[in-house]
C-alpha positions as a Markdown table, in Angstrom:
| # | Residue | x | y | z |
|---|---|---|---|---|
| 1 | Met | -42.9 | 12.5 | 70.7 |
| 2 | Met | -43.9 | 12.5 | 67.5 |
| 3 | Asp | -47.9 | 13.1 | 66.7 |
| 4 | Gly | -49.9 | 10.6 | 67.2 |
| 5 | Asn | -52.8 | 11.2 | 64.8 |
| 6 | Arg | -50.2 | 11.3 | 62.0 |
| 7 | Pro | -49.6 | 7.3 | 61.1 |
| 8 | Gln | -48.6 | 7.9 | 57.8 |
| 9 | Trp | -45.5 | 10.0 | 58.2 |
| 10 | Lys | -45.1 | 8.2 | 61.8 |
| 11 | Ala | -43.9 | 4.9 | 59.5 |
| 12 | Trp | -42.3 | 7.0 | 56.9 |
| 13 | Trp | -39.9 | 8.6 | 59.2 |
| 14 | Lys | -39.3 | 5.3 | 60.8 |
| 15 | Ala | -38.3 | 3.3 | 57.7 |
| 16 | Gly | -35.9 | 5.7 | 56.7 |
| 17 | Arg | -38.1 | 8.6 | 54.1 |
| 18 | Gln | -38.7 | 6.2 | 51.4 |
| 19 | Gly | -39.3 | 8.3 | 48.2 |
| 20 | Ala | -37.7 | 11.0 | 49.5 |
| 21 | Met | -35.2 | 13.0 | 47.2 |
| 22 | Ser | -33.2 | 16.8 | 47.4 |
| 23 | Tyr | -34.0 | 19.6 | 45.9 |
| 24 | Ala | -31.3 | 19.2 | 43.5 |
| 25 | Ala | -32.3 | 15.8 | 42.5 |
| 26 | Tyr | -36.1 | 16.5 | 42.0 |
| 27 | Val | -34.7 | 19.6 | 39.7 |
| 28 | Asp | -33.0 | 17.0 | 37.7 |
| 29 | Ala | -35.9 | 14.8 | 37.7 |
| 30 | Val | -38.0 | 17.2 | 36.4 |
| 31 | Glu | -35.6 | 17.9 | 33.4 |
| 32 | Ser | -35.2 | 14.7 | 32.8 |
| 33 | Trp | -39.6 | 14.2 | 32.6 |
| 34 | Val | -39.5 | 17.5 | 30.1 |
| 35 | Glu | -36.5 | 15.7 | 28.1 |
| 36 | Glu | -39.1 | 12.7 | 27.6 |
| 37 | Gly | -42.1 | 14.5 | 27.7 |
| 38 | Ser | -43.4 | 12.8 | 30.7 |
| 39 | His | -44.1 | 14.2 | 34.0 |
| 40 | Ser | -44.1 | 12.7 | 37.8 |
| 41 | Gly | -47.4 | 10.7 | 38.6 |
| 42 | Pro | -48.5 | 7.0 | 37.6 |
| 43 | Lys | -50.8 | 7.9 | 34.8 |
| 44 | Pro | -49.2 | 9.1 | 31.0 |
| 45 | Ser | -50.8 | 12.7 | 30.7 |
| 46 | Asp | -49.8 | 14.3 | 27.2 |
| 47 | Ala | -51.8 | 17.3 | 29.7 |
| 48 | Leu | -49.4 | 16.9 | 32.6 |
| 49 | Ala | -46.4 | 16.6 | 30.4 |
| 50 | Glu | -47.2 | 19.5 | 28.8 |
| 51 | Tyr | -47.8 | 21.4 | 32.1 |
| 52 | Thr | -44.4 | 19.6 | 32.8 |
| 53 | Arg | -43.1 | 21.7 | 30.5 |
| 54 | Leu | -44.1 | 25.0 | 31.1 |
| 55 | Asn | -43.3 | 24.4 | 35.5 |
| 56 | Ala | -39.8 | 23.8 | 34.3 |
| 57 | His | -39.5 | 27.1 | 32.7 |
| 58 | Arg | -41.0 | 28.6 | 35.6 |
| 59 | Met | -38.9 | 26.9 | 38.0 |
| 60 | Arg | -35.8 | 28.6 | 36.6 |
| 61 | Arg | -37.3 | 32.1 | 35.8 |
| 62 | Val | -38.4 | 31.6 | 40.0 |
| 63 | Ala | -35.4 | 31.2 | 41.7 |
| 64 | Lys | -33.9 | 34.5 | 39.7 |
| 65 | Thr | -36.5 | 37.3 | 39.5 |
| 66 | Ala | -37.8 | 36.4 | 43.7 |
| 67 | Gln | -37.6 | 39.3 | 45.6 |
| 68 | Trp | -35.9 | 38.4 | 49.0 |
| 69 | Ser | -36.4 | 40.3 | 52.1 |
| 70 | Thr | -33.5 | 41.8 | 54.8 |
| 71 | Asp | -36.1 | 39.7 | 57.9 |
| 72 | Leu | -36.4 | 36.4 | 56.3 |
| 73 | Glu | -32.8 | 36.6 | 55.5 |
| 74 | Thr | -31.9 | 36.9 | 59.1 |
| 75 | Met | -34.4 | 34.8 | 60.4 |
| 76 | Leu | -32.6 | 31.8 | 58.3 |
| 77 | Thr | -29.1 | 32.5 | 59.8 |
| 78 | Gly | -30.4 | 32.6 | 63.5 |
| 79 | Glu | -30.2 | 29.3 | 65.9 |
| 80 | Lys | -33.9 | 28.7 | 66.4 |
| 81 | Ile | -34.0 | 26.9 | 63.1 |
| 82 | Gln | -30.4 | 24.9 | 63.1 |
| 83 | Gly | -31.2 | 21.0 | 62.9 |
| 84 | Gln | -35.1 | 21.4 | 61.5 |
| 85 | His | -36.0 | 19.3 | 58.9 |
| 86 | Trp | -37.8 | 20.4 | 56.3 |
| 87 | Val | -40.4 | 18.3 | 53.5 |
| 88 | Val | -42.0 | 19.2 | 50.7 |
| 89 | Ile | -45.0 | 17.0 | 49.2 |
| 90 | Thr | -45.9 | 18.1 | 45.2 |
| 91 | Glu | -45.7 | 17.3 | 41.5 |
| 92 | Ser | -43.8 | 18.3 | 38.4 |
| 93 | Trp | -47.2 | 19.4 | 36.7 |
| 94 | Cys | -48.4 | 21.8 | 39.9 |
| 95 | Gly | -48.1 | 25.2 | 38.8 |
| 96 | Asp | -48.5 | 26.4 | 41.8 |
| 97 | Ala | -45.8 | 23.9 | 42.9 |
| 98 | Ala | -43.3 | 25.7 | 40.5 |
| 99 | Gln | -43.7 | 29.1 | 42.0 |
| 100 | Thr | -43.3 | 28.1 | 45.1 |
| 101 | Val | -40.9 | 25.3 | 46.1 |
| 102 | Pro | -37.9 | 26.6 | 44.1 |
| 103 | Leu | -37.8 | 29.0 | 47.0 |
| 104 | Ile | -38.6 | 26.7 | 49.4 |
| 105 | Gly | -35.7 | 24.8 | 47.9 |
| 106 | Glu | -33.3 | 28.2 | 48.1 |
| 107 | Leu | -34.7 | 29.0 | 51.6 |
| 108 | Ala | -33.2 | 25.4 | 52.6 |
| 109 | Ser | -29.8 | 26.0 | 50.8 |
| 110 | Arg | -28.9 | 29.8 | 52.9 |
| 111 | Ala | -30.2 | 28.1 | 56.2 |
| 112 | Asn | -28.5 | 25.1 | 55.8 |
| 113 | Val | -32.0 | 22.9 | 57.0 |
| 114 | Thr | -32.4 | 19.7 | 55.2 |
| 115 | Leu | -34.8 | 19.7 | 52.8 |
| 116 | Asp | -36.9 | 16.3 | 51.3 |
| 117 | Val | -39.6 | 16.8 | 48.4 |
| 118 | Val | -41.7 | 13.9 | 48.3 |
| 119 | Leu | -43.7 | 13.0 | 45.4 |
| 120 | Arg | -47.6 | 13.4 | 46.4 |
| 121 | Asp | -48.6 | 9.9 | 44.4 |
| 122 | Gly | -45.2 | 8.4 | 44.9 |
| 123 | Pro | -44.4 | 5.2 | 47.0 |
| 124 | Ala | -45.2 | 7.3 | 50.4 |
| 125 | Ser | -48.2 | 7.9 | 51.7 |
| 126 | Ile | -47.8 | 10.5 | 53.9 |
| 127 | Met | -50.2 | 13.2 | 51.7 |
| 128 | Glu | -53.1 | 11.6 | 53.7 |
| 129 | Asp | -51.6 | 12.8 | 57.3 |
| 130 | Phe | -52.2 | 16.4 | 56.0 |
| 131 | Leu | -55.0 | 17.4 | 53.8 |
| 132 | Thr | -56.2 | 20.2 | 53.2 |
| 133 | His | -60.1 | 21.0 | 54.1 |
| 134 | Gly | -59.9 | 16.8 | 52.8 |
| 135 | Ala | -57.9 | 17.4 | 49.6 |
| 136 | Arg | -54.4 | 16.5 | 48.7 |
| 137 | Ala | -53.9 | 19.6 | 47.9 |
| 138 | Ile | -50.0 | 20.3 | 47.0 |
| 139 | Pro | -47.6 | 21.7 | 47.2 |
| 140 | Leu | -47.3 | 21.4 | 51.0 |
| 141 | Trp | -44.2 | 22.1 | 53.1 |
| 142 | Ile | -43.8 | 20.8 | 56.9 |
| 143 | Val | -41.5 | 21.5 | 58.8 |
| 144 | Ala | -40.4 | 19.0 | 61.4 |
| 145 | Asp | -37.4 | 18.9 | 64.5 |
| 146 | Ser | -34.5 | 16.6 | 63.9 |
| 147 | Asp | -36.5 | 13.1 | 65.5 |
| 148 | Gly | -39.8 | 13.9 | 63.2 |
| 149 | Asn | -41.9 | 15.9 | 65.0 |
| 150 | Val | -44.0 | 17.9 | 62.9 |
| 151 | Leu | -43.3 | 21.7 | 63.5 |
| 152 | Gly | -45.8 | 23.2 | 60.9 |
| 153 | Gln | -47.1 | 23.2 | 57.7 |
| 154 | Trp | -47.7 | 25.8 | 54.7 |
| 155 | Gly | -49.7 | 25.4 | 51.5 |
| 156 | Pro | -50.6 | 24.9 | 49.2 |
| 157 | Arg | -50.2 | 28.5 | 48.1 |
| 158 | Pro | -49.9 | 32.2 | 49.2 |
| 159 | Gln | -53.3 | 33.5 | 50.9 |
| 160 | Glu | -53.7 | 35.7 | 48.6 |
| 161 | Ala | -53.9 | 33.3 | 45.7 |
| 162 | Gln | -55.7 | 30.9 | 47.7 |
| 163 | Arg | -58.4 | 33.5 | 47.9 |
| 164 | Met | -58.4 | 33.8 | 44.2 |
| 165 | Val | -58.9 | 30.2 | 44.4 |
| 166 | Ala | -61.7 | 30.1 | 46.4 |
| 167 | Asp | -63.6 | 33.6 | 44.7 |
| 168 | Phe | -63.7 | 31.0 | 41.3 |
| 169 | Lys | -65.1 | 28.3 | 42.7 |
| 170 | Ala | -67.9 | 30.7 | 44.6 |
| 171 | Ala | -68.7 | 32.2 | 41.4 |
| 172 | Pro | -71.6 | 31.4 | 39.6 |
| 173 | Gln | -72.0 | 30.2 | 36.2 |
| 174 | Pro | -71.3 | 30.9 | 33.4 |
| 175 | Lys | -67.3 | 31.5 | 34.2 |
| 176 | Pro | -63.6 | 31.0 | 32.3 |
| 177 | Glu | -62.8 | 27.8 | 32.4 |
| 178 | Tyr | -60.2 | 26.9 | 34.9 |
| 179 | Arg | -57.2 | 26.6 | 32.4 |
| 180 | Val | -58.2 | 30.5 | 31.5 |
| 181 | Phe | -58.4 | 31.1 | 35.5 |
| 182 | Ala | -55.1 | 29.1 | 36.2 |
| 183 | Ala | -53.3 | 31.6 | 33.7 |
| 184 | Glu | -54.6 | 35.0 | 35.2 |
| 185 | Val | -53.1 | 32.7 | 39.4 |
| 186 | Gln | -49.8 | 32.1 | 37.1 |
| 187 | Lys | -49.3 | 35.9 | 35.7 |
| 188 | Trp | -50.3 | 37.4 | 39.8 |
| 189 | Tyr | -47.3 | 34.8 | 40.8 |
| 190 | Ala | -45.1 | 36.0 | 37.9 |
| 191 | Lys | -46.0 | 40.3 | 39.8 |
| 192 | Asn | -45.9 | 39.0 | 42.9 |
| 193 | Arg | -42.0 | 37.9 | 42.3 |
| 194 | Gly | -42.4 | 36.2 | 45.9 |
| 195 | Arg | -43.0 | 38.8 | 48.1 |
| 196 | Ala | -46.7 | 37.5 | 49.3 |
| 197 | Phe | -44.6 | 33.8 | 50.0 |
| 198 | Phe | -41.7 | 35.4 | 51.8 |
| 199 | Ser | -44.0 | 37.2 | 53.9 |
| 200 | Glu | -45.9 | 34.2 | 54.8 |
| 201 | Ala | -42.5 | 32.0 | 55.0 |
| 202 | Leu | -41.1 | 34.5 | 57.8 |
| 203 | Glu | -44.0 | 34.3 | 60.1 |
| 204 | Phe | -44.5 | 30.1 | 59.1 |
| 205 | Ile | -40.8 | 29.5 | 60.2 |
| 206 | Gly | -41.2 | 31.7 | 62.9 |
| 207 | Ala | -43.9 | 30.1 | 64.4 |
| 208 | Ser | -42.4 | 26.8 | 63.7 |
| 209 | Ser | -38.7 | 27.1 | 65.3 |
| 210 | Arg | -38.4 | 25.7 | 68.8 |
| 211 | Pro | -38.5 | 28.6 | 71.8 |
């Protein structure tokens, strides 16, 4: 039976997953927003449009430079995850999403698993059922079975990057502007080349698989 404490998710799933798009459609949407000088989300913002432009470049690079592990490849071809349904909640302007959502898209493709991409601020309201410490943090990767029962969730970033963010927030003033710090996090992602994410993905997928 589907989780009773996720009413928005339950209603969304029952109604046919309104607002969901394939990963390929999401990539096309990001490219379109870049061409238009726009971004996902309801309120126009030059800053978010610029972040979207940067993220489109990051998304293309991430898929080409990621370092895949043999253990993860084995997991993706196993029977335990067949029949799963994955959902990613994201937005085009999110820097963390640009580094991990392309990898989740590639994981789904290699595993032949259905992946829905949902915009946090779009018509679907499922984000409210997956808050992180009360915050609408993205990206969020949800694994469900074919009936919509939630098996697990991951996000919004690898643990090492999460510690960087927590340390920055806890640091006393004076400290750099957040945009300066965010650039350092992006450098960490580029240097790490997906290794931290893949390590956590291997554990996450395994823990979310039905016995």
